[in-house]
N, C-alpha and C positions, 0 to 999 in steps of 0.2 A: 297096341297099335305101333307099327314100325315108324322109324324116323322119317323115311321117305314118304309114307302115306300121310303122316302128320304134316309134312312140308307141303304136299299137294293140297291138302285140305286148307291149310293156312293161306296159301297163295290164292285160293278161291275167294277169299274175303276182299272185295273190291277196295274198301277203305284202307285195309292193311297194305295192299299193293300201292295205293297212292301215297300213303305215309312213308312206305319204304322207298319209293322213288325220290321223295324229298331228301331222305337220309342219304341215299346213294350219291345223288348229285352234290349235295352239300359237303359230305365227307370226302368225296372225290376231289372237290375243289380244295378242301383242307390239305389233302395229300400233295396236290400240285404246289400249293402255296408254301407248305412246310419244306418241301425239297428245294424250292427256290431260296428260302431263307437259309437252309443248311449250306447250299452251294455258295451263296454270297458271303455268309459269315464264317464258315469253317473251311471250305475247300477252295476259296479263291487263292491262286498262286501267290499273290502279293501279300497275303495275310499269314503271319506266323501264329497260328491259333494255339492256345494252351487250354488245359482243363479249366483253369480259372476264368479264361475268357468265355468258354462255353457256359460255365456256371453263371457268370454275370449276365449273359444273354438270356438264359432261362429265367433268372430272377426278374429281369426287366419285363419279360413277356408274360410270366406266370404269377408272380407274387401279387400284382394288383387284383387278381381274381379273389383274393381274400377280402377285398372291399366290394368288388362287383358281384361276387357270387351270392351273398345274402340278399342283395337287392334284386338280383335276377329271380331268386326263388319267390320272394314276396310278390313281385310283379307277375310272375308266371301263374300264380294262384289267383290272379285277378284279370289278366288279359286273356283274350281268346288265343289259344296256342297256334291256331292256323295263321293268325295275323302276325304272330311272332316269326313264323317261318317265312312268310311273305316279305315283310319289311326288313327283318334281320338279314336275309340274303341279299336284298337290294342294297342295303347299306354296305354290306361287305364287298359287293361288286364295285361300288364307287370307291371305297377305301383301298381295295387292292389295286385299282387303276392308279390311284394316287401314289401307292408304294412303287409301282413300276416307273412312274415319272421321277421319283426320288432316286431310284437306282441309276437311271440314265443321267441324272443331274450331278452325280458324285457329291452329294451333300454329306455333312458330318454324320457319323454313325448314330449319334443320339437321336437325330431327327428321323432316321430310318427306323430305329427301334420304336419311337412313338407311333409312327404310322402302322408298323406291324402289330403293336400292342392293341391299337384300336380295332384292327381286323379280328384278332383272336379274342378280344374281349366280348365281341358280339356272339362269338361261338358258344359262350357259356349259356346264353339264352336259348340258342337253337338246340344244342345237344340235351340240355336239361328238359326242354319242352318235348323233344322226341321221346325221351324215356317216360316222362309223365303222361304223354298221350297214348302210349301203347296199349294200356288196358281198355281204352275207349274203342279200339278197333278189332279186338279179339276177345273171345270168351275166356273165362278163368281156366277152363280145362286145358287150353292151349297156350297159356301164358309162358310156361317154361320154354316151349319150342319157339315161341315168338321172341323171347329174350335171347335164344340161341341164334336165330336167323337174323334178326334186325340189327343189333349192335355189331355182330360179327360181319354181316354183309357190309355194314358201314365201314368197318375197319379194312375189309378187303377192298372196298371202293377207294379208301384213302391210299392203300398200297398201290392199287392200279393207277390212281392219279399220280402217285410218285413215279411210277414207271413211265407214264405218259410225259411227265416233266423231263425225265432223262432223255426221251426221244426228241422232244422239242429242243432241248438244250444242245443236242448233237446236230440237229438240222438247221438251227437258226443261230449259227456262229456263237455258240456258248452264251446266249443272251439270257441272263436271269430275268431281265425285264419282260421278255417275251413269255417266259414261263409264268410270271406273275399275272400277265394279261390273260393267259389261258385260264388261270384260276378264277379271275374276275368273270370270264364268260360262263364258267360252270356255276358260279354263285348266282348269276342272272338266270340260268336255266332252272336252278333249284327254286328260285322265287316264283317263276312261272309255273312250275310243277305244283306248288302249294295252292295255286288258284283252282286246281281240280278238286280240292277238298272243301266240302261245305263249311262255312265259317263257324257254325255252332257245334260241329260234330265232335271236335277234339276236347271240348271243355275249356276251363272248368265250368261247372253249372252256373247259369246266369246269376243266381242269387249270391254267388261268391265273388262276382266281378265288381270291382270299383274302378270305373273308367278314369276318375280324377287322379292324376299323378300325385298331387300333393297329399291327398288322403292316403294313398298307398304308401308313400315314403314316410309319412308321419307315423304310421303304424308298424314300421319295419321291426323295431326292437321287440315290441309286444308280440308280433306274429312269429318272429324267430324263436322267442322264448317258448311260445306255445308249441311250435314245431319240435323243439328239443324235448320238451316235456312229453309230447306225443311219442317221440322216438324212444325215449328212455323209460316209458311206462313198462311195468312188469310183462305185459303181453307182447311187447316189442323189443325187449332187451336182446333177443337173438339177432335182430336186425342191426342193432347198434354194435354188437360184437363182430358181426360179419363185416360191417363197414370198417371197423378198426383193423381187422385182419387184412382186408383188401388194401387199406391205406399203407400198411407195412409192406405188402407185396408190391405196391406201386413204388415205394421207396427203393426196394431191391431192383426193380426194373429200371428206374432212373439211374441208379449207380452203374448198372451194367451197360446201359445205353451210352453213357459218357465214356465208359471204358472202350466200347466198340468204336465209337467215333474217333478216339485218340489212336486206337490200334489201326484203323483204316487210314487215318491221316498220316501216320508216321512209321509204325512198326511193320506192317504187313506189306507196304508198298511205298516207294519213294516219290511216286508221281501223284499229284493231287487228283487228276482226272481218274486215274486207276483206283485211287482210294474211294472216290465218290461212287464209281461203278461197283466196287466191292461192298460198300455200304448198301447200295441199292439191291444187290444180290442177297445180302443178309436180311434186309427188310422183306424181300419177296419170299424167302424161305420161312421167315417168321410168320408171314401172312398165310402160308400153307398150314402152319401150326394152328393159327386162328380158325381156319376152315375146318380142320380136323376136330378142334374143340367144339365147334358148332354142331357137328354131326354126333360126336361122342357124348357131350354133356347131357343132353336130354335123357339118353339111355342110362348113363352113369348116375345122374342125379335122381332118376326114377328108381333105380335099384338101391342106391346107398342113401339118398336124401341129400339136399343141397349142402348141409354142413359137413357131412362125411366126405363129400366130393371135394370141398375146399381142403380138408385134411389131406386127402390123397394127392391133390395138386401140390400143396406146400411140401409134403414129405418127398415127393418125386423130385422137386427142384432142389431140396436140401441135399439129396444124394448125387444127382447128376450134374448140378451146376459147377461144383469144384472139379469133378472128374473131367468135364469138357472145357472148363475155363482156364485151369492152371497151365496147360501147355502153351497158351497164348499163340496158337497156330491157326491157320485159315480153316482147315477142314473141321477140327473140333468146334471152332467158333460158329461155323455155319450150322452144325448139328445142334449146338446149344441154342441158336436162334430159333430153330424149329421147336425144341422142347419148351423154351420159355414162352413162345407164342401160344403153344397149346395150354400150358398150365396157367398162364396169366389170364387168357380169355376164358378158360374153363371156370376158374375161380370167380371171375367177374360175372359171368352168366348166372352162376349160383347165387352170388351176392345180390345182383339185381332182382332175381326172383324172390329172395327172402325179403328184401326191402319192399318191393311192390305188393307182395302178398300180406305184409304186416301193417302197412300204413293206409290211412284213408285217402281218398282221391283229393280232398281239399288241402292235404298237406304234402302231396307228392312233389309239387314243384319246389317247395322250400327244402325238402329233405334231399332231393337229388342235387340241388344247388350246394347244399352243405357237403354232400358226397363229392362234388367237383372241387370244392375248396380244399377238402382233406387231401384229395388226389394231387392237387397242384402244390400244396405246401410240402407234401411228402416228396414230390418229384424235385422241387427246388432244393429241399434239404439234402436229398441224395446227391444232386449235382455239387452242392457245397462240400459235402463229405468227400466225394470223388476228387474234387479239386485239391483237397488237402492231402489225400493219400496217393493220387496217381503221379508217377514220374512222367517226364515229357513224352515217352513213347507209349504210355498207357498200360504197361505191365506192372500190376500190383497184386501180389499173392495175398497180402492182408485184406485187401478189399474183397477179393473173390471168396476167401474163407469167411469173412465177416458176414457177407450176404447169405452164405449157406447156413450160418448159425441163425440168422433171422428167419429164414424159411423153416428151419427146424423148430424154432420157438413158436411160430404160427401154428404148425401142425400139432404141437403139444397143447397149446392154449385152446385151439378149437376142439381137440379131443376131449379136454376137460369140460368145455362148454357143452358138448354133445352129451356127456355123461350126466351133467347137472340138469340139462333141459332137453330131454329126448325130442326127436323130430316128430312133428305132427303129421 
């Protein structure tokens, strides 16, 4: 069956379309909000941003997920996922509005970061719930194509939201507060879209739900240990190894993102607004790579198997990333953005499929939350390493070469895993 025909069939599933609409609106709002944060923290003319400052901001916003993530998973395996989408997006709409007020009030940076942290913390519940709910709205035969379309469409929505944020910033006197309020409106629309989904449809099954918060929190450590044991059981070790490989690829992506931020801010243009526009172009081209991955991955994973496809993605990055990155020039950087978008999303689709196919429904919320925690720790670690290696203008050959070595190591490791545990 062709990819196009698969997509047509998948979009005929009414409940899948409704879940997808929640994702698109929610992640579109994320894109708007994240561009507003980048513009305010990195590209404000009055701020002399450094790689260390960027790393500090990422740590403030992402490291607390190491605490929030496990609780999100435990609660997601007890709460109705549809309600998580409804109330989570309502809360984010209110918190984003508060962030806009703080921007207009010229408050200290730490208070702004606290507000932003609260908005993004709720995101862990929503994104983990979207991934965990996906097998409830499509059949097993089309799970790979669903994993291609849904998260990739969400990423493209985030990129489109970022583009919309650029437009609003140009039209409304460069107001970051106005952009944040636009994000708040989209979060509200995502909450309303969740009302179209029946409350019980997305699971988990009622016998797994513990409505009492104290009971859920008291069992966190025990349930997480059970989730880890479930993931590391012999039948699911391939999923654990795929998660490890994807976390390292996330580290590589984070290091390269900080590099691109610094290049756009200082090396490739001297004007902050031009730098922000160049960053937007790079993100848009990367989004095109995500789209190509959504079309290509179902076919490639079907022919090669998900693990082999991860090997191909990592090996491709190991070869092309230094070739395109070492010139530190605009055109090669934009080509690299496309390539990295394609290989990163392609590997993630394959990893999501391996995990979803290997774990039981009652554990999916916890495992996808652990997935998110690994991602965020890797991302913050990459920002910290980049802060140590990057000069003020962002040009660092050792960082680019080191990332290529990591990609090569992933390809070699996953090849050995494939040989030891053939694909089923």
